[in-house]
N, C-alpha and C positions, 0 to 999 in steps of 0.2 A: 505494498499502499503504501509505503513511504519511497519508493522507486518511481511509483505513476505519479503522485503528488509533485515529485522535483520534476518530473516529465511535463505536468500542464504548466508548471510556473517556466519552465523554458521556452516552450510554446508560444508562452503568453509575449513573454520578454522579445522572443523572436519577432513575432508578429505586429509587436509595436515599432519594432526598427525601421526608419525611413528607408535604409537599403531595403527594406523587404518588399516596401508597395511597389519599387521598380524590378524586383525578382519575379514577382508575380505576372509581370506583362513581358519579362524577357524571353525573347525569340527564339527558340530553337530551329534548326535547321531540319525542314519535315523530309523522312527518306521513302519513298513508295517503294515497299516490300513487296514480293510476289509472294502467294500462299505457299507455303511448304509441306510436302506429305509427311509425315510420320507413321513407319510402316508398323513398327511395336506399339506406340500408341494407339494408332486404331484398331490394332489386333485384340488389345485390352477392352477398348469399347466395346467393339464388337460381341467379343466373350461376355461381358458382363451385362449387354441387354438382354441375351438369353436368360443369363442367371438371375437379373432381377426380375424378368418376367414369371421364372419360376418360383421365387422368392414369393412374391405378390399373389399368386395362383395359391401357394401353400398358406398363404393367411388368411386367403379368401375360402378356402374348405375349412379351414380350423374356425372360423369365426360365423359358419354355415350354422343353424340348430338343428341340422339334420346330418351335418357330417359329412354330407357330400354335395358335390355341385353338378347339375345336369348340363347339357350340353347347349339347351334354350338358353339357358340363365346367364353364359359368358359367351354367347354367340357376337355381341358388339362389343368386345372386349380387346380386340385385335389393336385398334390405335389406340385405345388408352395404355395397354402394356406396351407399345414399341415394337411389335412383331411385325415380321415381313409376309408371313406365312398366318392363317385361320389358329383359331387358339384350339380348336381339336384337334388339328394335325400335331399342334406344338404338345400337347398335354399325351397325345400318344407317342409321342419320343421316347418319352424317360420312364418307362414303366416302372422303372426302381425307385420313383417317387408318388407319380399317381396310378393307382389300381382301377381301371375301367371294368364296370359290371353293367348287368342290364335294368333299367327303372322297374319296382315291383309290379307297375301296374302297366307302363307302355315300355314292353319288351324291345322295341325299335329305338328309345330313348339312351344313349350312351349316356353314362353316369361315371361321376369320379370322385375317389379317395384318397386319403393319405397313405402309403405303405408302413410298415413299421421301420423300415430304416428313415421315412422322411419326420417321422413321430419323434424317433430318437435324434435327429439332428434339431428338432424343434425345441426339444426338452433341454438340448447342450444351448441352444441361443438364447432361451430363457435365463439360464442360468449366468452367461455374459451380461446380459442386461442386469441382472440382479448385483453381479459383484463390481460392475463399472458404473452402478446407476448415480455416483456423485460425479463421474465425467461425463456421462451423459447430461446433467444438469449444468454442469459449469458450459459444455457447448452449446446447449439452447438458449442459457443466458447470452451469452457472448453475441450470438446471433440477434437476438431482440435490443441487445445494446448499441448494435449498430444501426437499427432504426432509427429514424427523426424522433418518432413518439415513443418508441420502447412498445411499438405492437407490430404483429405482424399478422395476415388473414389466418384462420385453421386451415384452409384451402390449399394454401401457397405452403405451409410447413407439412400438410399430408402429403403433397408432391414430392417433398424434401426429404420423406421421414428415412426414406434407403439408404440416400445419400449422408444425411446426418446422421446415422446409427439411432432411430429412435426405436424404440419397441411400438408394434404395431398397437394401436386404439391406445395411442400414448394420452391422447385426451381425458382417457378414462381409468389408466392402469399407472399412468405416471403423474399427471399434473394433481390431481387433488392430493396426494401424498405430501406436496409442497404449496400449504394456501399462503405461506410468509411471501412466498417466491412469485407466484404467478397468480391470476386472474383471467376469467373468461370476460370478454367486454363485446360492443356492438360498434364496429368503425364507422366513421362517418359514413362509408357508401351504404351500411347498414347489415353488412357480411360480418359473421362470428369471426371473433380475433382472441389472440393471446396477448396478453399485457404482461412483461415485468414490472414487479409491484418496486422495489428497491433497486436501487443503481448499487451495481458491486463492484467496488474499485480495485478490488483485489484480482477481479477478472480483465481488467483494463488494460492488458499488457498483450499486443500482437506476437504473432508468432516469429516476424521479421526482428522485433525487438527481444523475443525470449532466445534466437538463435542466436544473436549477438554477445547474451549476456554471458555466454562460457569462457572457458580462459583463454582460447586462443583467440577472441575476438573481444578480450576484456579491455583494453586500452582505447582502441576505438570507440568500444561503447561507452565508457568513461566520458570520454570526451563529446560524445554524441549528447548525453545527459547535462553536460554543461553547456551547450550550445555550440560548439566549436568545429564541430562537422556533423556529416549526414550520415544516415542507414542508408545503404546502397543494397539493392536488390539482388538476389542472385541471377545469374545468366547463363545461359546455356542456349547459346545460337544455334542453327540448324548450320551444317556444313557448309562452309565459302562466306557465310554471313559477317562472323566477325573478323575477316580478315580487309573487309571494305572499308576506307579510309572515314566514308559518309557515315556508315550505320556507327563506326568506333566514336566518332566525334560527337553524332547524335545522342548515343546512350552515355557518354561521359557529361554533356550538358544535362541531361535527364538525372543521374544519379546523383550531381551538385546541388540540385534543390532541395529545400528542405522538406524532410518524411514528415507526414501529418498521419497521427495515429487514426485507422477508422473510428476509435472510441472519443474522438473529439467533436466538438460543436464546428462544422465546415461552415454555418452561414455566412461567416466575416471573410471568405475566400470570395473572389472575384471568379463566377462561373465559367469565362470564357477564357483563363488563365491558363499557363501551362501547370502552375501549382495545383490548380483545380485538377487537370489533369493527372497530375501525379497522386493525386489524393484519391481519385477514382480507381487509379490502378493499386493502390493501396488497400483500398475496401474491395473490391475483387480479389486481390491474393490473401487477404485475411480470410473473407468467405469459402473460397477453396480449400485454405488450411485447415477449416473446421469441419470440411465434409469426410467421410471415412475413407475415401478411395481419391479424394485431391481432386474432385470432377465432379460437373453436375452438367445438366441442359440448360442451354441459353434462355429458352424459356422460363425453367424457372424462377432465373435471375429476373427476369424483365417484369415479372409480377410481383416483385418488390424493388424496382426501380427507384420509383418517387421514395419509398421509404428509407432507399441505401444513398439516396443524393446522389445520381449517377448520371451522365449523361443519355438521352433519347435514345442516340446509336451508340451505345455502349461497346458493341460489338465489335467496332472497328481498333479500341485498347486491343484487343486479343490479337487480331494482326498489325497492329502498329508495335507490338512487343513480343515479337516471336522468340526472345531470349527468356520472358519468364511464362508465356500461356502459350499453349497448343491447339487450336482450332479445328473440329474434326467432322466431318460430313458424313460420316458412317452411319449406317441403318436408317436413314432417310429423315435424318434429324441431325442438331448441329449441338455438340457437346464441346465443353471448353475444360481444359484439364490444367494441373498446376505442372507444370514441368519440373521444379526443382525437387517434387513429391515422388518421382520414378529415376531407375537408374536400371537402364537395359532391359525396357518394359515392365518392371517391377516396383512395388512400393518400396520405399525406402524404409520406413519405419510404420510397418502393417499394426493397423488396430485387432486386438483379438477378434473381433466380429469378422474381420478379413480374413480369417482362418480358417473360422466355421465355414464363411461362403465359400471358401478354396476345395471345402471337402465336401459341400454342398454341391460345387460344380463337377467333382468328381465322378460323384453318384450319379450326376447327368449323364457325364460323355459314358458310363458304364451303361448305362439304359439303353444307350445308341445301338451296343452291341449284343442286346439281348432283346430287343424290340420284335425283332422276327423270329426269334427261338421259341416263344412262348412264355408265360409267367410262370411255369412250373421247374425252368432249368435258370431261374435270376438266385444267384446266392443269398442265404440268410444275411437278415442284416451286419450280424456281428462279424460274419466272416468278410462282407463286402468293405464292411467300415475298416476291418483290419487291414486289407488290403489296400484299400484308399489309403491309409495312414503309412505303410512301407512305400506305396509308390511316390507318397509328397516327399518323404524323407531322401529317397535316392533323387528325384527332381531337385529337392534343395542343395544336395551336394554335387550335382552335375553342375545347377546355376553357379557355384562357387569358384569353379573353373572355367566357366564361359566367359570368355574376354570380349565376347562379338560385342560393336557398337549398335547403335540405333538407327534403323534404316530409314534415312531422311531423303527425298527428292523434291527438287522441284520442278512442279508441273509445267510444263511448256506453256507460255502464254496466259495461264492459269492466275487470276486477281482474285482475291473474294471480295465480292459484290454482297453488301448486307442487304440490299435491296430485292437482287433475284436469286439471293440464296436464302431467301425467307421460309423453311418450313417449320409449319406448325408442329409442336410436340401433344 
């Protein structure tokens, strides 16, 4: 808390300095960059799309009073789940998770319930949620602290619950346990929303500030606290970009601008200034840092744009700063990822939920092998999970020896256009 107060004081002193007013308007050379495809991150996004759909379907079956879903009930869910195939075909791909059986009254109506393996994985997921509940509360509080009114629509939070690692039905199973932290309110638009009751000063430290508090960056961070320097965003440029003089000069000027914490009041900053652009980059950087997989869909951010106080066409920030963000157009949608969160296509510091979801995905892939062989040949859940753990251990050992770099290539003539590439989620 003491560090945060020092930071607030240093920022206020900096903003009142005459030189700062000039810095807000200081012109930075604008460089037009081409969109670059990152094959390894595209593969992660492609994989996670099916994984997320399977997890959401698992939760929907679990919520059902009957314990199963009929083909008629999920007939219109394809777009909602972000799938490129009908939901019925998707469920039939994975017999290790979803067991198909005929309806008791309508023999031609397919129904699906969870297998023993899916139920076992779900119980492990609930254990993780309980063990890391304090971490979840902090993450949710920080998201609300970035909002201008400390309020977010429940519909937006529901869209983000998988990305933020929130439990299913979090508004019923989690929020009521913390009446001193959160409250349900009606937003000015009339929709139901979640509000943070009290400002949590101990949470008002961004991921960028935390990463610079370590021993390696100790001197630089202490200078930043005294207002003598600025915090620099980690940069990981696509191959060939870092060597360009214009790009290097542009990023050097950008890094020299003062860092404004996403938890600071930004109403005093000129909305058309370069400083406001850097503040917006910081907000997006922090939001992605709070997600479990260090990525989310662009439209989920758009629903919170006004509360986050970021530009209307904020997608341009992702393409203007390819050393910080990666914009993917996989799976007929637009996803943005934080590049520093990944190394060779894998998360640097995976959350326990990520490990559990890797297990879930392995069971999914095993189902593809058995879908044409009949349910009787599918291994028991204990054998299936044991084989999965052995394979994951072998894969992790192989990854330690893998020194391959991420594949990135410039698509000839491709430049991302926010107007023509706006696919609704």
